[in-house]
C-alpha positions in Angstrom: -47.1 75.1 7.4 -43.4 75.8 7.0 -42.4 74.9 3.2 -38.9 73.2 2.7 -36.3 75.1 0.4 -36.9 72.6 -2.5 -41.0 72.8 -2.4 -40.6 76.7 -2.1 -38.1 76.7 -5.0 -40.5 74.8 -6.9 -43.2 77.3 -6.0 -41.2 80.2 -7.1 -39.7 78.8 -10.4 -42.4 76.3 -12.0 -45.2 78.5 -12.2 -48.7 76.7 -13.0 -49.1 79.4 -15.7 -46.7 80.7 -18.5 -46.9 84.0 -17.2 -46.0 84.0 -13.4 -44.9 88.0 -13.5 -46.3 91.4 -14.4 -43.9 91.9 -17.5 -42.4 95.4 -17.9 -43.8 97.0 -21.2 -41.6 97.6 -24.1 -38.6 99.8 -23.7 -39.7 102.1 -26.5 -43.3 102.8 -27.6 -42.0 104.0 -31.0 -43.3 101.2 -33.7 -40.7 102.2 -36.2 -37.9 101.7 -33.6 -35.8 98.5 -34.7 -33.7 97.0 -32.2 -30.4 95.8 -33.5 -28.6 94.3 -30.8 -29.5 93.7 -26.8 -27.5 92.5 -23.6 -28.4 92.0 -20.1 -25.1 92.5 -17.7 -24.6 92.0 -13.9 -21.7 91.2 -11.9 -20.6 89.8 -8.3 -23.2 87.1 -8.9 -21.5 84.4 -7.2 -22.7 84.2 -3.6 -22.0 80.8 -2.0 -24.7 79.1 0.4 -24.2 76.0 2.0 -28.3 75.5 1.4 -30.4 76.9 -1.2 -31.6 80.2 0.4 -35.1 82.1 0.0 -33.1 85.1 1.0 -30.6 84.7 -1.8 -30.4 88.0 -3.9 -29.2 86.5 -6.8 -32.3 84.2 -7.3 -34.2 87.9 -6.8 -32.1 89.7 -9.6 -32.3 86.4 -11.7 -36.2 86.6 -11.4 -36.2 90.3 -12.7 -33.5 89.2 -15.6 -36.2 86.5 -16.7 -39.0 88.8 -16.6 -37.2 91.4 -18.7 -36.1 89.1 -21.2 -39.3 87.4 -21.6 -40.7 91.1 -22.6 -37.9 91.6 -25.1 -35.2 88.9 -25.6 -31.6 89.9 -25.7 -28.6 88.7 -27.8 -26.1 88.2 -25.0 -26.1 87.5 -21.0 -23.0 89.2 -19.6 -21.6 88.5 -16.0 -18.9 91.0 -14.9 -17.0 89.1 -12.6 -16.8 87.7 -9.2 -18.8 84.7 -10.5 -17.9 82.5 -7.6 -17.5 83.8 -4.3 -15.1 83.5 -2.0 -12.3 81.6 -3.4 -13.3 81.4 -7.1 -14.5 78.0 -8.5 -12.4 74.9 -7.1 -13.0 71.1 -8.4 -14.4 69.7 -5.1 -17.4 72.1 -5.5 -17.5 72.5 -9.3 -20.7 70.5 -10.0 -22.5 72.0 -7.1 -21.6 75.7 -7.9 -22.7 75.5 -11.4 -26.0 74.2 -10.5 -26.5 76.7 -7.6 -24.7 79.7 -9.2 -25.5 79.2 -12.8 -28.4 76.8 -13.7 -30.9 77.2 -11.0 -30.9 81.2 -11.3 -30.4 81.7 -14.8 -32.5 78.6 -15.9 -34.3 80.8 -18.8 -30.7 81.7 -20.4 -28.5 78.3 -20.0 -28.1 75.9 -23.0 -27.9 72.4 -21.6 -26.6 70.3 -24.6 -23.1 69.9 -23.5 -21.6 66.7 -23.1 -21.8 66.6 -19.1 -25.0 68.8 -18.9 -26.8 65.9 -17.4 -24.7 66.5 -14.3 -26.7 69.8 -13.7 -29.6 69.8 -16.1 -32.1 68.9 -13.1 -31.3 72.1 -11.5 -32.9 74.2 -14.0 -36.4 73.9 -12.6 -38.2 76.9 -14.7 -41.1 75.8 -16.4 -40.6 74.8 -19.9 -42.7 77.4 -21.5 -40.5 80.1 -19.9 -37.1 78.9 -21.1 -35.5 80.2 -24.2 -35.5 77.7 -27.0 -32.4 79.7 -28.1 -30.3 80.4 -25.2 -28.1 83.6 -25.9 -24.4 83.1 -25.5 -23.3 84.1 -21.9 -19.9 85.8 -21.6 -18.0 86.2 -18.5 -15.0 88.1 -17.4 -12.9 87.3 -14.2 -13.2 89.3 -11.2 -10.9 89.5 -8.0 -12.4 86.8 -6.2 -12.4 84.3 -9.3 -8.5 84.3 -8.7 -8.6 83.3 -5.2 -8.3 79.7 -6.3 -5.5 79.1 -8.9 -7.7 76.6 -10.5 -10.5 78.6 -10.9 -9.7 80.3 -14.3 -8.9 77.0 -16.0 -12.2 75.7 -14.6 -14.5 78.3 -15.4 -12.8 78.3 -18.9 -13.0 74.6 -19.8 -15.1 72.7 -17.2 -18.4 75.2 -17.4 -18.8 74.8 -21.1 -19.0 70.8 -20.8 -22.2 71.5 -18.5 -23.3 74.9 -19.8 -22.6 74.8 -23.5 -23.2 78.4 -24.3 -21.0 79.6 -21.3 -17.5 81.5 -22.4 -14.8 83.1 -20.1 -13.0 85.8 -21.9 -9.6 84.3 -23.4 -6.7 85.8 -21.7 -6.1 90.0 -20.9 -8.6 90.8 -23.7 -11.1 89.5 -26.2 -13.1 91.2 -28.9 -16.3 89.4 -30.0 -17.7 90.9 -32.9 -21.4 91.1 -33.8 -23.1 93.1 -36.6 -22.1 96.7 -35.9 -21.2 95.8 -32.5 -17.8 95.2 -30.9 -18.1 93.6 -27.2 -14.7 94.2 -25.8 -13.8 91.7 -22.8 -11.2 93.0 -20.6 -9.7 91.0 -17.7 -9.2 94.0 -15.5 -7.8 91.6 -12.7 -4.8 90.8 -15.1 -4.0 94.7 -15.6 -0.3 94.9 -14.1 1.9 96.8 -16.6 2.6 99.3 -19.4 2.6 96.3 -21.9 -1.0 95.4 -20.6 -2.2 99.0 -21.3 -0.8 98.8 -24.6 -2.3 95.4 -25.6 -5.6 96.4 -24.2 -5.8 99.7 -26.2 -4.3 97.8 -29.3 -7.3 95.6 -29.2 -10.0 98.2 -28.6 -8.3 100.1 -31.5 -8.5 97.2 -33.9 -12.3 96.3 -33.0 -14.7 96.9 -36.2 -17.4 99.0 -34.2 -18.7 101.6 -34.9 -20.5 100.6 -31.5 -18.1 99.4 -28.8 -19.1 98.2 -25.6 -16.2 97.4 -23.0 -16.8 94.9 -20.0 -14.3 94.4 -17.0 -14.8 93.7 -13.4 -12.8 96.9 -12.2 -14.5 100.6 -12.8 -12.3 103.1 -14.3 -13.7 105.5 -11.8 -11.5 107.7 -9.6 -11.8 107.7 -6.0 -12.6 110.7 -4.0 -9.6 110.5 -2.1 -6.3 108.6 -2.2 -4.9 106.6 -5.0 -7.0 104.1 -7.2 -6.7 100.5 -7.1 -3.9 99.3 -10.1 -6.4 97.5 -12.4 -8.7 100.6 -12.7 -6.1 103.2 -13.3 -4.7 100.9 -15.9 -7.9 100.1 -17.4 -8.7 104.0 -17.6 -5.3 104.8 -19.3 -6.1 101.6 -21.8 -9.3 103.2 -22.8 -7.6 106.7 -23.3 -5.1 105.4 -25.4 -7.0 103.5 -27.7 -7.6 106.5 -30.0 -11.3 105.2 -30.9 -14.7 106.0 -29.2 -16.0 103.4 -26.8 -19.4 104.3 -26.4 -20.1 102.1 -23.1 -17.9 100.8 -20.2 -19.6 98.2 -18.0 -18.3 97.1 -14.8 -18.9 95.2 -11.5 -16.8 95.2 -8.4 -19.0 98.1 -6.4 -22.0 96.1 -5.3 -24.6 98.5 -6.1 -25.9 100.5 -9.3 -24.1 103.5 -10.6 -24.0 105.7 -14.0 -21.0 107.6 -14.4 -20.4 110.4 -17.0 -17.8 109.9 -19.6 -14.6 111.7 -20.1 -13.0 113.3 -23.0 -10.3 110.5 -23.6 -12.6 107.6 -22.2 -15.7 105.9 -23.0 -18.8 108.1 -23.5 -20.8 106.7 -20.6 -19.8 104.4 -17.5 -22.2 102.0 -16.1 -21.6 100.0 -12.5 -24.0 96.9 -11.9 -22.2 95.2 -9.4 -25.2 94.3 -7.7 -26.2 90.8 -8.8 -26.5 89.2 -5.6 -25.5 91.7 -2.7 -25.8 95.4 -2.3 -23.9 98.1 -0.2 -23.5 101.8 -0.4 -21.7 103.4 -3.5 -18.3 104.8 -2.6 -17.4 108.4 -3.2 -15.6 109.2 -6.6 -13.9 112.2 -8.0 -15.9 111.6 -11.2 -19.3 113.1 -12.2 -21.8 110.6 -11.0 -25.5 110.5 -12.6 -27.3 108.1 -10.8 -26.5 105.9 -7.7 -28.5 103.3 -5.8 -27.8 100.8 -3.1 -29.8 98.0 -4.2 -29.5 94.7 -6.3 -30.5 94.9 -10.1 -28.4 94.7 -13.5 -28.6 96.7 -16.6 -29.7 96.2 -20.0 -28.3 97.9 -23.2 -29.9 98.4 -26.3 -28.7 99.6 -29.4 -31.8 101.0 -31.6 -32.3 102.2 -35.0 -35.3 104.9 -35.5 -35.9 107.4 -38.2 -32.6 106.7 -39.9 -30.7 107.2 -36.5 -29.0 104.8 -34.3 -28.5 105.3 -30.6 -27.4 103.4 -27.6 -29.7 103.0 -24.8 -28.9 102.4 -21.2 -31.5 101.1 -18.7 -30.9 100.3 -15.0 -33.2 97.8 -13.3 -33.9 97.7 -9.6 -35.2 94.1 -8.2 -36.5 93.2 -4.7 -33.8 92.1 -2.3 -35.3 88.6 -1.7 -36.5 86.1 -4.4 -39.9 85.5 -2.2 -41.1 89.1 -2.6 -43.0 87.8 -5.5 -45.7 91.0 -5.4 -43.1 93.1 -6.3 -41.5 93.2 -9.9 -38.1 94.6 -11.3 -38.6 98.0 -12.0 -36.9 100.4 -14.5 -35.0 103.1 -12.2 -33.3 105.1 -14.9 -32.5 105.0 -18.6 -30.0 107.2 -20.5 -29.5 107.6 -24.6 -26.0 107.8 -26.0 -26.0 109.0 -29.5 -23.4 107.5 -31.9 -20.2 109.5 -31.9 -17.6 109.2 -34.6 -14.1 108.0 -33.5 -12.0 111.3 -32.5 -9.7 112.2 -35.0 -6.1 110.5 -34.4 -3.0 112.5 -34.4 -0.9 109.9 -36.0 
């Protein structure tokens, strides 16, 4: 018997039991560990499909996100750009794309109490026992594909929150969202074009409260192995260097794979690329020291933990099956690192 897309989607997303997956164990077995802040991040998620498809990588990744969050809920879901392919979000497809690219895959994470949430609510088919009663904020930055339609940034900024009320697109070139002891720095790398832009981003980073700083941008700040880097990534690298305060982690997408890159003295302590939220391709050659690379779909989890009087930042990369119908395979922890807190470097004022 051939299942229709709607029947198969219901089978995947509306399980009869409250625990449809083998959930991963706790990230740290130390009973004394206190998790102070957590986020899940992924980029390049917005594949466009004419019909809901059981081959969509986004759904497989979303299934992994749901399982990991069920095991240990996070404070933020972060999208690293290219939220809607190929032309960004356009008015004629607005409701359809919100349903397919946000509400359906991230059903556990979306808040549907906005003034126009009725237009998209039934796209959330996850069993009620698996949805969060306290959905975390969903923060997003723009990617290059999000700018292919002139109306896309405005629609993402104003029209999505009317339907998904916990959605927030970064405001302008740079926005700092302050949590307790954590500064989340959202950078619109697609808008980096000049020395003035570099100065504005550096000033915002410098003015963040910290002491933990996590920066997010669509473009990586890596150097290509040959040739000149794209303008956005070169300027992003300079802005991080000129800030004069420690950024412990930079998260980015754009490359459709999972990578971990060692930091550099004047930049972030650690750099993770997680642009594999829907499709994947081989990592490009880079001149920086790469610690991990995987041509696979997946996402990153970040936890700031306190144990024995010491705080640290834990970065975990998860790989997911390529297809959502591969229900016998779960997201698995492929690699993990710890970044110890470092004081801001001395400034030569």
